[in-house]
C-alpha positions in Angstrom: 0.0 0.0 0.0 1.4 3.4 -1.1 -0.1 6.3 0.8 0.8 8.9 -1.9 -0.9 6.9 -4.7 -3.9 6.3 -2.4 -4.2 10.0 -1.7 -4.0 11.0 -5.3 -6.5 8.3 -6.3 -9.0 9.4 -3.6 -8.7 13.0 -4.8 -9.2 12.0 -8.4 -12.3 9.9 -7.7 -14.0 12.4 -5.5 -13.3 15.4 -7.8 -14.7 13.8 -11.0 -18.3 13.9 -12.2 -18.6 10.2 -11.3 -18.4 11.3 -7.7 -22.0 12.6 -8.1 -23.1 9.0 -8.7 -21.1 7.8 -5.7 -23.3 10.1 -3.6 -26.6 9.8 -5.6 -27.0 6.0 -5.5 -26.8 5.6 -1.7 -28.9 8.7 -1.2 -31.6 7.1 -3.3 -31.5 3.9 -1.3 -31.8 5.8 2.0 -34.7 7.9 0.6 -36.6 4.7 -0.4 -35.9 3.2 3.0 -37.3 6.3 4.8 -40.3 6.3 2.5 -41.1 2.6 3.3 -40.6 3.3 7.0 -42.8 6.4 7.0 -45.6 4.7 5.0 -45.6 1.7 7.3 -44.4 -0.8 4.7 -41.0 -1.5 6.2 -41.6 -5.1 7.2 -39.0 -7.8 6.7 -40.3 -8.9 3.3 -40.3 -5.4 1.8 -37.0 -4.6 3.5 -35.4 -7.8 2.1 -36.8 -7.0 -1.4 -35.3 -3.5 -1.4 -32.0 -4.5 0.0 -31.7 -7.4 -2.4 -33.0 -5.9 -5.6 -31.7 -2.4 -5.2 -28.9 -2.7 -2.6 -27.1 -5.8 -3.8 -28.6 -6.0 -7.2 -28.0 -2.4 -8.5 -26.3 -0.1 -6.0 -23.4 -2.3 -5.0 -22.3 -3.5 -8.5 -22.6 -0.1 -10.0 -20.6 1.6 -7.3 -18.0 -1.2 -7.5 -17.9 -0.7 -11.3 -17.4 3.1 -10.9 -14.7 2.6 -8.2 -13.0 -0.4 -9.6 -12.6 1.0 -13.1 -12.2 4.6 -12.1 -9.2 4.2 -9.8 -7.0 2.9 -12.6 -8.8 2.8 -16.0 -8.6 6.5 -16.9 -4.9 6.6 -16.0 -4.2 3.7 -18.3 -6.2 5.3 -21.1 -4.5 8.7 -21.0 -1.0 7.2 -20.2 -0.6 8.8 -16.7 -0.1 5.3 -15.3 3.3 5.2 -17.1 4.5 8.2 -15.0 3.6 6.3 -11.8 5.4 3.2 -13.1 8.6 5.1 -13.7 8.9 5.6 -9.9 10.6 3.0 -7.7 7.3 1.4 -6.7 6.6 -2.3 -7.3 3.7 -2.6 -9.8 1.8 -5.0 -7.6 1.9 -2.3 -4.9 0.3 0.1 -7.4 -2.6 -2.3 -8.3 -3.1 -3.3 -4.6 -3.3 0.4 -3.6 -5.8 1.1 -6.3 -7.8 -1.9 -5.2 -7.7 -0.7 -1.6 -9.0 2.7 -2.6 -11.8 1.1 -4.6 -12.8 -1.1 -1.6 -12.9 1.9 0.8 -15.2 3.8 -1.6 -17.5 0.8 -1.9 -17.6 0.4 1.9 -18.3 4.1 2.4 -20.9 4.6 -0.3 -22.3 1.0 -0.6 -21.9 -1.2 2.5 -22.5 1.5 5.1 -25.7 2.9 3.4 -27.0 -0.6 3.0 -26.6 -1.2 6.7 -28.2 2.1 7.6 -31.0 1.4 5.2 -31.7 -1.9 6.9 -31.6 -0.3 10.3 -34.1 2.4 9.2 -36.6 -0.2 8.0 -36.3 -3.0 10.5 -33.8 -2.0 13.2 -31.6 -5.0 14.0 -34.5 -7.4 13.7 -33.5 -10.9 12.5 -30.0 -9.6 11.8 -31.3 -8.4 8.4 -29.3 -5.1 8.3 -26.1 -6.9 9.5 -26.6 -9.8 7.1 -26.9 -7.6 4.1 -24.0 -5.4 5.2 -21.7 -8.4 5.5 -23.0 -9.8 2.2 -22.4 -6.5 0.5 -18.9 -6.3 2.0 -17.7 -9.7 0.7 -19.5 -9.1 -2.7 -17.9 -5.6 -2.9 -14.4 -7.1 -2.4 -15.0 -9.5 -5.2 -16.6 -6.9 -7.5 -13.7 -4.5 -7.1 -11.1 -7.1 -7.8 -13.0 -8.3 -10.9 -13.5 -4.7 -12.3 -9.9 -3.7 -11.6 -8.7 -6.8 -13.5 -11.0 -5.9 -16.4 -9.8 -2.3 -16.3 -6.2 -3.2 -16.8 -7.2 -5.8 -19.5 -9.5 -3.7 -21.7 -10.3 -0.1 -22.6 -14.0 -1.1 -22.6 -14.0 -2.1 -18.9 -17.1 -0.1 -18.1 -19.1 -1.7 -20.9 -17.9 -5.2 -20.0 -18.7 -4.5 -16.4 -22.2 -3.3 -17.2 -22.9 -6.3 -19.3 -21.8 -8.6 -16.5 -23.8 -6.8 -13.7 -26.9 -5.9 -15.7 -27.2 -8.6 -18.3 -25.6 -11.6 -16.8 -26.5 -11.1 -13.1 -29.8 -9.2 -13.3 -31.3 -10.7 -16.4 -29.8 -14.1 -17.3 -29.1 -15.0 -13.7 -32.7 -14.4 -12.8 -34.1 -16.9 -15.2 -31.2 -19.4 -15.7 -30.4 -21.2 -12.5 -27.0 -22.3 -13.7 -25.9 -18.7 -14.3 -26.4 -18.0 -10.6 -23.3 -20.0 -9.8 -21.2 -17.4 -11.6 -22.9 -14.4 -10.0 -21.1 -12.3 -7.4 -24.5 -10.9 -6.4 -25.8 -14.4 -5.6 -22.6 -15.2 -3.6 -23.2 -12.1 -1.5 -26.9 -13.1 -1.0 -25.6 -16.5 0.1 -23.4 -15.0 2.8 -26.4 -12.7 3.8 -28.6 -15.8 4.1 -26.0 -17.4 6.4 -25.9 -14.4 8.7 -29.6 -13.4 8.9 -32.5 -15.2 10.4 -35.0 -13.6 8.0 -36.8 -16.3 6.1 -37.4 -13.9 3.1 -33.7 -14.1 2.3 -33.2 -17.0 0.0 -29.9 -17.7 -1.7 -29.6 -19.3 -5.1 -26.1 -20.6 -4.4 -24.9 -22.6 -1.4 -22.5 -21.1 1.0 -20.0 -24.0 0.4 -19.9 -22.8 -3.2 -20.2 -19.0 -2.7 -17.5 -18.5 -0.1 -14.6 -20.3 -2.0 -15.6 -18.5 -5.3 -15.6 -15.1 -3.5 -12.1 -15.8 -2.3 -10.9 -17.1 -5.6 -12.3 -14.1 -7.6 -10.9 -11.6 -5.1 -7.4 -13.0 -4.9 -7.2 -13.8 -8.7 -8.5 -10.3 -9.7 -6.0 -8.4 -7.6 -3.1 -10.7 -8.6 -4.0 -10.5 -12.3 -4.1 -6.7 -12.1 -0.6 -6.6 -10.6 0.7 -9.1 -13.1 -0.8 -7.2 -16.0 0.8 -3.9 -14.9 4.1 -5.6 -15.1 3.6 -6.4 -18.7 2.9 -2.7 -19.6 5.8 -0.9 -21.3 6.8 2.4 -19.7 7.2 3.8 -23.2 3.6 3.4 -24.1 0.1 2.3 -23.1 -0.3 -0.6 -25.5 
C-alpha cells in the first residue's frame, strides 16, 4: 500500500463527475428506505426486497464498477499510469493500492448505506441489516477485484462490467439457475442468508460454493491486475 498513490487516487475519484453517482446512488437507497418506514411498509419482506434488488442488485455492482474501473482505467487510457510506473514502486503495490481505494469507496458509499437502510426499515430485527451489510462487503471485495482486473485488461471495462452486472447477473441469472453459480450478487446473498434469520432471504447458491468462489475471484482479480501492470511498457500504453 502506497499512501501517496492512495491520496492522489482518492482526490481524483472524489473530484470527478462520477463522484455525483457515488453520492446519488446511496442517497436514493436511503430515501426509499425512509419512504417505506414512514408509509408503514418496512416489514422484513419489503426490506429484504429493497436491499436485495436495489442494494445488492444495483447499488453495489454499479458503485464497484465506478470505483474499480475509475481508480485505474482513466490513468491507463491517458497514459498517466506510465508516469507512476517510472517511480521505484513495485507494480503489484500500485494495483493493490488502487484496489484498496476502490474497496474503501465501496464500503463508504455502498456497504454503510445498505446497513443504515436496513436499520431504518427493521432495526436489528433478525439480523437483516447486519446480514446484508456483510453480504455487501464480501461481494464488494470481489466486484472491485473483478472490475480492476477488467480495467487493466480492456479499454472497454465499463461496458464489459455493465454487461456482467446488468445482463448476466440481473437478467440471465434471474431466469437461468446455472448462471447464478457465476454471479457475485448471488454469492453475496448466500453470505447474507448465512448471517440473517430472515426467512425472506433465499440464496440461489450454497455457502459452500459461494465463499470459495468469492475468495478465488478476489485474490485472482488483484493478482492479475498486478501481473498485467508488469507487462505494460513504460514507453507506451499498448
